[in-house]
C-alpha positions as CSV (number, residue, x, y, z in Angstrom):
1,X,-0.2,-0.1,-0.1
2,X,2.6,2.1,0.2
3,X,4.0,1.9,-3.0
4,X,1.0,3.3,-4.0
5,X,0.8,5.9,-2.4
6,X,4.8,6.6,-3.2
7,X,3.5,5.7,-7.6
8,X,0.5,8.2,-6.6
9,X,2.3,11.4,-5.3
10,X,5.1,10.2,-8.4
11,X,2.2,11.5,-10.2
12,X,1.6,14.5,-8.6
13,X,4.3,15.5,-9.3
14,X,5.1,15.0,-12.9
15,X,1.1,16.4,-13.5
16,X,2.0,19.3,-11.1
17,X,5.1,19.7,-13.4
18,X,2.9,20.2,-16.3
19,X,0.9,22.3,-15.2
20,X,-2.4,19.4,-14.7
21,X,-2.9,21.2,-11.5
22,X,-5.8,19.2,-11.1
23,X,-5.0,15.5,-11.2
24,X,-1.5,16.7,-9.6
25,X,-5.1,17.8,-6.6
26,X,-6.3,14.7,-7.1
27,X,-3.7,12.5,-7.3
28,X,-1.5,14.5,-3.9
29,X,-5.7,13.4,-2.0
30,X,-5.7,9.7,-3.3
31,X,-1.4,10.0,-1.6
32,X,-2.7,10.7,1.1
33,X,-5.5,8.8,2.2
34,X,-3.5,5.5,1.4
35,X,-0.6,6.8,2.8
36,X,-2.6,7.2,6.5
37,X,-5.0,3.7,5.8
38,X,-0.6,2.4,5.5
39,X,0.2,3.8,8.6
40,X,-2.8,2.7,10.6
41,X,-2.6,-0.6,9.2
42,X,0.3,-1.3,10.1
43,X,0.6,0.1,13.6
44,X,-2.1,-2.3,13.8
45,X,-0.5,-5.1,12.8
46,X,2.7,-3.5,14.9
47,X,0.4,-4.1,18.4
48,X,-1.4,-7.6,17.2
49,X,2.1,-8.9,17.1
50,X,2.6,-7.7,21.2
51,X,-0.6,-9.1,22.4
52,X,0.3,-12.3,20.2
53,X,3.6,-12.3,21.4
54,X,1.6,-12.4,24.9
């Protein structure tokens, strides 16, 4: 999921360089959402592994 967030961020950077503001803004929004979903899932996985080890 982090890979997709980075891909959308790169797409946003390229779109911004070429002047496509709307596409860049959309790609940044998607990248932000994917990044925060990744962070939440990573934290949940870490907490679950702590409880599993006991």
